[in-house]
VOBA-1610 file (N, C-alpha, C; in pm, whole numbers, padded with zeros to 5 digits, always signed):
BEGIN
Met-04225+00008-01765Met-04160-00110-01712Met-04036-00146-01794Phe-04051-00134-01929Phe-03940-00165-02017Phe-03821-00073-01991Ala-03850+00057-01966Ala-03745+00155-01938Ala-03670+00120-01811Val-03741+00073-01709Val-03678+00033-01583Val-03587-00087-01606Leu-03632-00184-01687Leu-03551-00302-01716Leu-03424-00262-01791Val-03436-00172-01889Val-03319-00127-01965Val-03221-00054-01875Leu-03272+00033-01788Leu-03184+00104-01695Leu-03115+00007-01601Gly-03189-00094-01553Gly-03131-00194-01463Gly-03020-00272-01531Leu-03044-00312-01658Leu-02940-00386-01730Leu-02820-00298-01759Ala-02842-00171-01789Ala-02730-00079-01814Ala-02647-00063-01689Ala-02711-00057-01574Ala-02638-00043-01448Ala-02556-00167-01417Cys-02604-00283-01464Cys-02536-00409-01435Cys-02429-00442-01538Ser-02423-00366-01647Ser-02324-00398-01749Ser-02185-00383-01689Thr-02093-00462-01738Thr-01959-00464-01678Thr-01880-00342-01718Ser-01806-00292-01623Ser-01716-00180-01651Ser-01592-00227-01724Ser-01567-00360-01721Ser-01446-00412-01785Ser-01448-00390-01935Gly-01568-00375-01994Gly-01577-00349-02136Gly-01532-00208-02171Arg-01538-00117-02078Arg-01502+00022-02103Arg-01361+00054-02059Leu-01306-00023-01969Leu-01174+00008-01915Leu-01070-00090-01969Gln-00950-00040-01979Gln-00838-00125-02018Gln-00806-00220-01904Pro-00776-00348-01933Pro-00736-00439-01826Pro-00607-00391-01758Ala-00596-00418-01630Ala-00476-00380-01556Ala-00356-00457-01609Pro-00240-00390-01621Pro-00121-00462-01667Pro-00079-00568-01565Ala-00036-00682-01616Ala+00002-00793-01528Ala+00121-00757-01440Ile+00217-00684-01496Ile+00336-00645-01421Ile+00334-00493-01405Ala+00339-00449-01280Ala+00330-00305-01254Ala+00440-00254-01162Ser+00515-00345-01099Ser+00611-00300-00999Ser+00736-00243-01063Asn+00805-00167-00984Asn+00929-00104-01026Asn+01040-00163-00939Asp+01140-00225-01002Asp+01247-00288-00924Asp+01329-00188-00843Ala+01320-00060-00877Ala+01395+00043-00804Ala+01316+00096-00684Tyr+01205+00031-00651Tyr+01121+00079-00541Tyr+01197+00072-00409Ser+01184+00178-00330Ser+01243+00184-00197Ser+01133+00222-00100Tyr+01117+00145+00006Tyr+01010+00170+00102Tyr+01027+00308+00165Ile+00918+00383+00168Ile+00917+00517+00227Ile+00847+00510+00362Val+00913+00558+00465Val+00863+00552+00602Val+00748+00650+00621Gly+00650+00606+00700Gly+00535+00692+00730Gly+00496+00682+00876Pro+00402+00765+00919Pro+00354+00761+01058Pro+00300+00622+01093Gly+00332+00576+01213Gly+00287+00444+01258Gly+00390+00334+01237Asp+00491+00359+01153Asp+00598+00261+01135Asp+00682+00254+01262Thr+00751+00143+01280Thr+00845+00130+01391Thr+00984+00109+01331Leu+01080+00185+01379Leu+01217+00179+01329Leu+01309+00125+01438Asn+01397+00035+01400Asn+01500-00014+01490Asn+01627+00063+01455Val+01669+00153+01544Val+01787+00236+01523Val+01904+00168+01594Ile+02008+00134+01518Ile+02125+00067+01574Ile+02246+00156+01554Ala+02303+00202+01665Ala+02424+00285+01660Ala+02542+00194+01695Trp+02628+00168+01596Trp+02740+00077+01615Trp+02831+00125+01726Arg+02866+00036+01818Arg+02952+00060+01935Arg+02892+00161+02033Asn+02762+00186+02023Asn+02694+00276+02115Asn+02557+00217+02151Pro+02556+00107+02227Pro+02428+00041+02256Pro+02328+00130+02330Glu+02378+00227+02404Glu+02286+00316+02477Glu+02210+00409+02382Leu+02256+00420+02257Leu+02188+00503+02158Leu+02104+00419+02061Ser+02105+00288+02081Ser+02030+00197+01994Ser+01896+00165+02058Met+01789+00168+01978Met+01656+00138+02031Met+01554+00131+01918Ala+01439+00076+01951Ala+01324+00076+01859Ala+01243+00202+01888Val+01208+00274+01784Val+01131+00398+01801Val+01013+00400+01704Pro+00898+00448+01752Pro+00784+00463+01661Pro+00793+00595+01585Val+00740+00596+01465Val+00726+00721+01392Val+00593+00782+01436Arg+00602+00900+01494Arg+00483+00965+01550Arg+00387+01009+01439Pro+00264+01044+01476Pro+00168+01091+01375Pro+00214+01215+01298Asp+00305+01293+01357Asp+00357+01410+01285Asp+00474+01373+01194Gly+00509+01243+01187Gly+00615+01197+01097Gly+00755+01207+01153Lys+00768+01238+01282Lys+00901+01255+01342Lys+00931+01142+01439Ile+01060+01128+01470Ile+01106+01032+01571Ile+01191+01107+01672Ser+01204+01045+01788Ser+01292+01097+01893Ser+01379+00982+01942Thr+01508+01009+01956Thr+01602+00909+02008Thr+01690+00978+02112Pro+01768+00903+02187Pro+01860+00969+02281Pro+01952+01066+02205Leu+01966+01185+02258Leu+02047+01293+02204Leu+01984+01364+02084Ile+01872+01313+02034Ile+01803+01377+01922Ile+01657+01395+01961Asp+01619+01522+01983Asp+01482+01549+02026Asp+01380+01517+01919Glu+01400+01567+01799Glu+01307+01544+01691Glu+01382+01533+01559Leu+01342+01436+01479Leu+01401+01417+01347Leu+01290+01373+01254Val+01277+01439+01140Val+01173+01402+01044Val+01211+01269+00979Ala+01120+01170+00990Ala+01142+01040+00929Ala+01046+01016+00812Gln+00929+01075+00821Gln+00826+01056+00718Gln+00877+01103+00582Gly+00850+01021+00481Gly+00888+01059+00345Gly+01030+01021+00307Lys+01101+00953+00397Lys+01240+00913+00370Lys+01251+00762+00376Asn+01355+00708+00313Asn+01380+00564+00329Asn+01475+00544+00447Ser+01499+00420+00485Ser+01576+00391+00606Ser+01721+00441+00597Val+01779+00438+00478Val+01918+00485+00463Val+01926+00636+00484Glu+01830+00710+00430Glu+01829+00855+00449Glu+01813+00891+00597Ile+01728+00817+00666Ile+01708+00842+00810Ile+01837+00812+00886Ala+01904+00702+00852Ala+02030+00666+00919Ala+02134+00777+00900Arg+02144+00832+00777Arg+02242+00940+00753Arg+02206+01065+00832Asp+02075+01096+00842Asp+02032+01212+00921Asp+02065+01194+01070Ile+02046+01072+01120Ile+02079+01044+01260Ile+02229+01057+01283Glu+02308+01003+01190Glu+02454+01015+01201Glu+02497+01161+01207Lys+02436+01242+01123Lys+02469+01385+01121Lys+02439+01450+01256Gln+02323+01417+01315Gln+02286+01473+01445Gln+02376+01420+01556Leu+02408+01290+01552Leu+02491+01230+01657Leu+02637+01275+01649Ser+02681+01318+01532Ser+02822+01359+01518Ser+02856+01479+01607Lys+02756+01548+01659Lys+02780+01657+01754Lys+02826+01603+01890Tyr+02791+01476+01917Tyr+02817+01417+02050Tyr+02907+01293+02045Val+02910+01222+01931Val+02982+01096+01918Val+03077+01108+01799Arg+03199+01057+01817Arg+03296+01062+01707Arg+03263+00954+01604Asp+03251+00994+01479Asp+03226+00905+01365Asp+03115+00802+01391Pro+02994+00847+01418Pro+02886+00751+01442Pro+02851+00672+01315Val+02819+00545+01335Val+02773+00459+01226Val+02637+00406+01268Val+02535+00441+01191Val+02398+00408+01228Val+02332+00328+01117Thr+02256+00227+01158Thr+02172+00149+01066Thr+02029+00162+01115Val+01937+00181+01022Val+01795+00189+01055Val+01722+00078+00981Ile+01647-00002+01056Ile+01569-00112+00999Ile+01423-00087+01032Val+01338-00090+00930Val+01194-00074+00951Val+01141-00211+00995Thr+01083-00217+01115Thr+01037-00346+01168Thr+00885-00360+01169Ser+00813-00250+01162Ser+00667-00253+01157Ser+00624-00156+01049Phe+00542-00205+00955Phe+00513-00127+00835Phe+00370-00076+00832Val+00357+00052+00808Val+00228+00115+00778Val+00247+00196+00650Gly+00353+00273+00644Gly+00386+00350+00525Gly+00308+00479+00513Leu+00345+00558+00414Leu+00274+00682+00387Leu+00133+00651+00338Tyr+00039+00738+00374Tyr-00098+00718+00326Tyr-00102+00715+00174Ser-00021+00796+00111Ser-00022+00804-00035Ser+00031+00677-00102Glu+00095+00588-00025Glu+00149+00465-00082Glu+00070+00340-00039Gln-00028+00357+00047Gln-00107+00243+00092Gln-00203+00197-00017Ile-00233+00068-00017Ile-00332+00011-00106Ile-00466+00018-00033Arg-00564+00084-00094Arg-00696+00096-00032Arg-00794+00005-00104Val-00871-00068-00026Val-00973-00157-00082Val-01107-00110-00029Val-01197-00073-00121Val-01329-00024-00082Val-01436-00102-00156Gly-01556-00101-00100Gly-01669-00169-00163Gly-01693-00305-00103Glu-01719-00401-00190Glu-01767-00533-00149Glu-01656-00633-00118Ala-01560-00591-00038Ala-01460-00682+00018Ala-01511-00723+00157Ser-01475-00840+00203Ser-01520-00884+00336Ser-01474-00789+00446Lys-01350-00739+00434Lys-01297-00644+00531Lys-01227-00530+00458Pro-01304-00431+00406Pro-01239-00319+00336Pro-01141-00249+00429Gln-01024-00215+00376Gln-00921-00153+00460Gln-00809-00097+00375Ala-00717-00027+00439Ala-00593+00020+00376Ala-00482-00075+00417Leu-00399-00113+00322Leu-00289-00207+00347Leu-00156-00141+00311Pro-00051-00170+00388Pro+00080-00119+00348Pro+00124-00187+00218Tyr+00179-00110+00126Tyr+00228-00165+00000Tyr+00356-00244+00023Lys+00366-00358-00042Lys+00488-00438-00042Lys+00526-00465-00187Gln+00654-00460-00217Gln+00700-00480-00354Gln+00654-00616-00406Lys+00610-00617-00532Lys+00560-00737-00603Lys+00425-00784-00548Met+00356-00701-00470Met+00224-00734-00417Met+00127-00746-00534Thr+00044-00850-00531Thr-00054-00870-00638Thr-00195-00849-00584Val-00290-00844-00676Val-00430-00827-00636Val-00476-00950-00555Leu-00420-01067-00581Leu-00453-01186-00501Leu-00405-01168-00356Asp-00286-01115-00337Asp-00236-01086-00202Asp-00330-00991-00129Val-00376-00889-00202Val-00467-00790-00144Val-00598-00857-00104Met-00652-00942-00192Met-00781-01007-00163Met-00770-01104-00045Ile-00658-01170-00030Ile-00637-01257+00086Ile-00637-01172+00213Ala-00570-01058+00210Ala-00561-00971+00328Ala-00697-00914+00368Val-00786-00890+00271Val-00917-00833+00304Val-01026-00939+00317Gly-00988-01065+00312Gly-01084-01173+00337Gly-01172-01209+00219Gly-01134-01170+00100Gly-01210-01208-00019Gly-01328-01115-00047Leu-01417-01165-00132Leu-01534-01089-00176Leu-01655-01122-00090Thr-01748-01027-00080Thr-01876-01056-00015Thr-01964-01132-00114Asp-02076-01184-00066Asp-02170-01256-00154Asp-02234-01164-00257Phe-02231-01035-00233Phe-02298-00939-00321Phe-02201-00866-00414Ala-02077-00910-00420Ala-01975-00840-00499Ala-01988-00872-00647Ala-01969-00771-00728Ala-01956-00788-00873Ala-01805-00791-00902Gly-01743-00903-00868Gly-01597-00914-00870Gly-01534-00886-01004Asn-01598-00926-01114Asn-01538-00902-01245Asn-01559-00759-01295Asp-01631-00679-01218Asp-01649-00538-01252Asp-01560-00448-01166Ala-01466-00509-01094Ala-01377-00432-01005Ala-01284-00343-01087Thr-01238-00238-01022Thr-01154-00138-01087Thr-01035-00105-00999Ile-00920-00089-01060Ile-00803-00036-00991Ile-00785+00108-01038Val-00780+00201-00944Val-00749+00341-00975Val-00603+00360-00938Arg-00521+00389-01038Arg-00376+00395-01018Arg-00331+00541-01012Ser-00302+00588-00890Ser-00262+00727-00871Ser-00129+00758-00940Ser-00040+00660-00950Ser+00089+00683-01014Ser+00077+00703-01165Asp-00039+00669-01222Asp-00067+00691-01364Asp-00168+00804-01384Gly-00174+00897-01291Gly-00267+01008-01302Gly-00412+00967-01281Asn-00435+00874-01186Asn-00567+00822-01153Asn-00633+00748-01270Lys-00553+00687-01353Lys-00605+00604-01463Lys-00674+00482-01403Gln-00784+00440-01466Gln-00860+00327-01415Gln-00838+00204-01503Tyr-00824+00089-01436Tyr-00804-00038-01505Tyr-00908-00138-01454Ser-00955-00224-01542Ser-01047-00330-01498Ser-00966-00447-01445Val-01027-00518-01352Val-00963-00637-01295Val-01072-00740-01269Arg-01043-00867-01297Arg-01143-00975-01288Arg-01123-01054-01158Leu-01175-01000-01049Leu-01158-01063-00919Leu-01235-01195-00906Lys-01356-01200-00959Lys-01436-01323-00950Lys-01366-01437-01023Asp-01315-01409-01144Asp-01243-01513-01218Asp-01121-01561-01141Leu-01052-01469-01077Leu-00931-01502-01002Leu-00964-01585-00878Ile-01060-01537-00799Ile-01086-01600-00669Ile-01177-01722-00679Lys-01286-01710-00753Lys-01385-01818-00759Lys-01349-01926-00861Arg-01282-01885-00970Arg-01253-01980-01078Arg-01105-02020-01085Gly-01021-01953-01008Gly-00878-01987-01006Gly-00804-01947-01132Asp-00852-01846-01204Asp-00789-01800-01327Asp-00673-01706-01291Val-00552-01762-01283Val-00437-01683-01240Val-00396-01578-01342Ser-00449-01585-01464Ser-00419-01480-01561Ser-00485-01348-01519Ala-00581-01354-01427Ala-00647-01233-01376Ala-00569-01170-01261Asn-00461-01235-01215Asn-00381-01182-01106Asn-00284-01078-01161Val-00292-00956-01110Val-00207-00847-01158Val-00133-00785-01040Glu-00020-00722-01069Glu+00058-00656-00964Glu-00005-00522-00928Met+00009-00486-00803Met-00038-00358-00753Met+00079-00261-00750Arg+00047-00132-00741Arg+00148-00029-00726Arg+00116+00055-00604Pro+00214+00124-00547Pro+00187+00207-00430Pro+00077+00309-00462Gly-00018+00322-00371Gly-00125+00419-00386Gly-00245+00371-00464Asp-00244+00246-00511Asp-00359+00193-00586Asp-00484+00188-00498Ile-00598+00211-00560Ile-00727+00196-00492Ile-00803+00088-00567Leu-00845-00016-00497Leu-00922-00125-00555Leu-01068-00104-00518Ile-01152-00082-00619Ile-01295-00057-00596Ile-01372-00180-00643Ile-01449-00238-00548Ile-01527-00357-00579Ile-01674-00320-00570Pro-01744-00311-00684Pro-01885-00269-00680Pro-01976-00382-00633Gln-02099-00343-00604Gln-02202-00438-00563Gln-02276-00486-00687Ser-02309-00614-00689Ser-02388-00671-00798Ser-02534-00638-00774Phe-02606-00610-00882Phe-02747-00576-00867Phe-02837-00699-00879Phe-02780-00814-00916Phe-02858-00938-00923Phe-02798-01037-00829
//
């Protein structure tokens, strides 16, 4: 019986004691949104309204517009896509000037924030610059009643899958804003279940 109690307590011990706390500031001011499948782009061709339209990025990462059958959009920012469209349109239009605006965001899978475990609505979220763990928790509806919020972990793919502890219970239930940390593209937030 004693061995079972010791094992149970070991399982309930916090991971925050073993992991480094997540850095409060993690964003990079040079971040540029990378287009992914499911995004919607508003393509505006100056002085050519018939070539301007909103287009979805297909699951294969490509778009189609008038005069352009297929153009790879996935993995590029809006300026790169605009220059690629201008290059293709220059075969048909003299000196095209194109602007591309991303109007619906999904982003690359590798840049989405994934929330798994004891969140009310676990899901993948598009990354937004300066996004914090509080923003993520609002989007997923908070913690379940069975969450071990202070044992949550951020797995940061941009740091070679390094793991950081994060105190979600202190942030959400106690209002401790010092527990609010910035997220980075590709972060995975793991919220374990409490055993008590």
